C-alpha positions in Angstrom: 141.9 53.8 70.0 143.7 54.1 73.0 147.2 54.0 73.2 148.1 54.2 77.6 146.7 54.7 80.4 147.3 57.5 83.0 146.0 57.6 86.8 145.1 61.1 87.7 145.1 62.3 91.7 143.3 65.2 92.6 145.6 67.4 94.8 145.6 69.9 97.5 148.8 70.7 97.7 151.1 70.1 94.4 154.7 70.5 95.9 153.6 68.4 99.4 152.3 65.8 96.9 155.1 65.7 93.9 157.7 65.1 97.4 155.3 62.4 98.4 155.4 60.4 95.3 158.9 61.4 94.2 160.7 61.2 97.6 158.8 59.1 99.9 157.6 56.3 97.6 160.9 56.9 95.2 158.9 57.2 91.4 160.2 59.3 89.0 159.0 62.8 87.8 158.5 62.9 84.6 157.0 66.1 83.6 155.6 68.9 86.2 154.0 72.3 84.5 154.4 74.6 87.8 151.6 73.8 90.0 149.3 73.1 87.0 150.0 68.8 86.7 152.8 66.9 87.1 153.4 63.4 85.8 155.0 60.7 87.3 156.6 57.5 86.2 155.0 54.1 88.4 156.8 51.4 86.1 153.6 49.8 83.6 151.6 53.2 85.1 151.5 56.7 84.7 150.1 58.9 88.0 149.6 62.6 87.0 148.9 65.0 89.7 146.0 67.7 89.6 145.4 70.7 91.3 141.9 70.4 93.7 139.6 73.6 92.2 135.6 74.7 92.8 135.1 72.7 88.9 136.7 69.3 90.8 136.3 66.5 93.0 137.4 67.3 96.5 141.2 65.4 97.5 140.5 62.3 98.9 136.7 62.2 98.6 134.8 59.6 95.7 135.9 60.8 92.5 139.3 62.1 93.3 140.9 59.8 92.0 140.6 58.7 87.9 141.7 57.3 84.7 142.5 58.5 81.6 143.0 57.3 78.7 146.3 58.8 75.7 144.6 57.8 72.2 146.2 56.8 69.1 142.8 58.7 67.2 141.8 61.8 67.4 139.6 62.6 70.0 136.7 63.6 68.0 137.5 59.9 66.2 137.3 58.0 69.9 134.6 60.6 70.8 132.2 59.2 67.9 133.5 55.3 68.4 132.7 55.7 71.8 128.9 57.5 71.4 127.9 54.7 68.9 128.3 52.2 71.4 126.1 54.5 73.5 128.3 56.2 76.1 127.3 59.3 76.9 130.4 61.7 76.7 130.7 65.2 77.8 133.6 67.3 75.6 135.7 67.8 73.8 137.1 70.2 75.5 140.6 72.6 76.3 142.0 70.9 79.4 145.1 73.5 79.8 148.2 73.4 77.9 147.4 71.9 74.5 145.6 69.0 75.5 142.2 68.5 74.9 139.9 65.8 77.5 136.4 64.5 77.4 134.7 62.8 80.1 132.5 59.6 80.4 132.1 57.1 83.2 132.1 53.9 83.2 128.5 51.4 84.1 129.3 52.1 88.1 129.5 55.6 87.5 133.3 55.9 88.2 135.0 58.8 85.8 137.2 58.2 83.2 139.0 60.7 80.7 140.2 60.6 77.2 143.0 63.3 76.5 144.4 64.0 73.2 147.7 66.3 73.0 
């Protein structure tokens, strides 16, 4: 069901964040969709930078870093599998750029998401 993961960090200034992660930390920029999303290669981990918004967490606060999972099955199937195991899932909803997202939490309330597309 899950084929890869990405850590998403909500940021207040996309260019400043991209500069920090690429120039300061030396990570490779894999993809950038203007100020809507940037994805960086951190070896076995991918980091996604997402702009802050009223609908999301404030950068630098609890919940401003989430873990997302890329799927090897359609998102509806992944949601059904999780719900069959008692997980409450919110979505699937359009995430922009052809991506569909579904949100859920681990047993401690840590935010997680599924991404398809």
